[in-house]
N, C-alpha and C positions, 0 to 999 in steps of 0.2 A: 272485401274480405267481410262475410258477413259475420255474427256471432256462431250462427248455429254451425258455419264450418270452419269457424277454431275451436268450436267444442267438438267438433267430429276430428280435429286433427291433434287437437289434446288427449282427447280418446288414445287413439291411435300412437300416437306417440308416449303411453303407460303401456302400449301392448311391446313387453320383451322383442326385439327384433325388427321389427317392422318397417320401419325406414331406418337403411346401410348406409345414408349420407347424405347430406344437406340437399342435396342436387335429388335425389329419390324424390323426395318432399315436394322438389321443381316439378316433376313430370307427375306426379298423381295430384300436386291442385290442378295442373293444365287438361289432364287427362279424366280428370274427374269431376271436375267445377270447371273447365274451362278460364281459367283463372292463370295468365302471365305473368308471374315475378320474376326477378330476377334471384341467382344465388344470394347476393348480398342482402335484400331483403328478406329474403326466409330465413336466413341465416338471423337478421333481427326481430324478427317477428316472433321466432323460437327463443332465443336464450335470452331478450328485451322482453317483450310485450308478455309470452305465456310462462317467461320463467323457468325453460326446460332446460334441457340438453339432452344429445341421443345420445342412448344406451347400447353405444359401438362395443362388443370386445373386437380389441386389435390381437394381433397376433404376438406372441411373446416367443423370445429367443432362450436356449438353455447361453447362459453366458459361460464363455470359455476360459478356461485355468488359467491365473495369472504365468504367467511367463515372466522371470528375471531375465532374463538372458537380453529379451528385448527391449527392457527399461534400465540398463545399466546406464551409470554415471560414469564418463571418462574422466 
């Protein structure tokens, strides 16, 4: 991978919600640059070489109220 492609990827990763997963990056590399990398190679590239993380909002849930009847010790 060329430094120019790494710089482009770094810029795209700085864009909020650009990639929702590492697989999306794998697909982007193939579609835009015909570079085929495995999921683990892309993960290592992003996390170790570029020292970045995906900024993906995960769904959140409402915490269920505590129910004492389900946690009785007999």
